[in-house]
Phi, psi and omega in degrees: 000151177284163178301123184291344180266002180277117180288147179218161184273341185287125178292154176291349174286349173254119188282138162215168181301329178294341178301335180290328176083180177269088188295319181300316179293315187284330189270344173051235184295333183285338171081183187264007178238157185210162177291142176301325180309316184291323176297311182291330176298314177296313185303310188277337173286321176296316179299320180296313181296316180293322179296317178298321186275322191244346185099157186296318182298310182294322178299315179293326177296320178296316178296321180296317179294321177295319177299320178298316178298318179294317181297320177298312180294320179299315180296316182296326189255344187240350188236156174270113184266001186255025182243170178289171189299314182298318179292322177298314181295324176295320177294320177296315178304313181295317183291321177297319181290320178298327181262017173062025181275334180151174181251111189267139170226144173266111181279323182201140179215125181245107184291339180284325183252351185068010176286146181212142174239124181242148168240146178230113177272155179051043185296132186304322188280350184215339187300124184094356181286145178302139182293136176219178176267014185252157169266135187241016191249034178298322177297316181291324175302314178294321181299313179294318179298321179295319178296313181295321178298317182294323180280314188266338187079002182254149180272124181251143165259120183247128180229131176286133181244341174222155183216172178303133174238118180237088191277004175269001173074016183251146170263127179237098179264104182229162172087175180237170183207162179290141174300329178308317183289322176301311183289329177300314177294314185303310187276338171287321175299317180297320179297310182296317179297319180296317179296326183277324192235350184098154187297317183297315182290322178299313179297325180294321177295320177296320179297317180294320177295318178300320178299315179297318179294319180297318177297315179295319179297314180296317183295324187258340187244348187238156174271111184268003185255017182250169178290171189299315182297319178290328176295313179298321179296319180290324176295316178302315180295316183293318180297323178287320180297323181267014172061028180276325179164173179253111188270139170224142175260119181271325184202145175211129177253108183295334182285318184259342184084359180295143185215146174236123181237148170241149177230115176267155180053041186300135182303323188274343188217341187298122182098359179290154171300148182277125181231010180060039177220159170262137190237358191267055179294324176299318179293324176303313178294321181300313180293319178299321179293320177296314181295321177299316184293326181278315187267337187080004183253149176278126180248143165258121183244129180232132175278129181250335177226146187204154175305322184289344174254017171104357179269157179268358176213159177268140177237130183237133176250123180247132177231146178290127183294143179296139179285000000 
């Protein structure tokens, strides 16, 4: 990894492998692993927001392009590209499993046509997901295509033909995964959205997804029937338990509802290269969604300090939106 204190001109809205940051340095006590639930919460809220705004086809295309960008970077930085095909696939299988992405098998490979059929068990993006009639793996299609392109130099079209079937109707979010994989999806999606729609609109979609995630997190993970101090204490405990960050409340005005919170070892930014910008737009929405669910009031949340602008913790100021 590059020196995390080295300033650079490239915005985090433009993806490079350095966008992932020095996770070990930045995450401290929370470590380099996180619950799968939090990853899927980000993934499916962003997909939901994009689908509502752009339509299902365009949303899936954005995920597919982000997956391709992620697969290319993953192959370049995590795999040995100078080996024969069988050895490469064995290395890919091992690396995917080590990074909790899934258990890969090669079902069929035709060296004459370059066609290949792969299966991935316990796939990170869907295993345990409630059964639907939809395919949810546009990101993975792009991810596999990016890996194959980087190794072979050839352009592949990858299409999912079978998917996870969970006929008991239950979602089972279990286990942990590397923070690296979370950030790989996050920052490739941000790059693709920025290139397609501009930085402001891309950040706005992340903020809206964060708001949706925050509301869901509060509704399902927090006790909303307690007084404010106990609510903040339960939020602090939940954020640390789910490896999202270490929360502190710096200030709260009971009359206006204004609040200042800090989050240390933040999942989205701790350890990132310094670019003199704040990058936690998803977190802004996440906090606004939590506050909305507890107070019933609409909050505007703005990050004022961030690891990416040289601070060691993120600071968020929330104000009740004018009616």
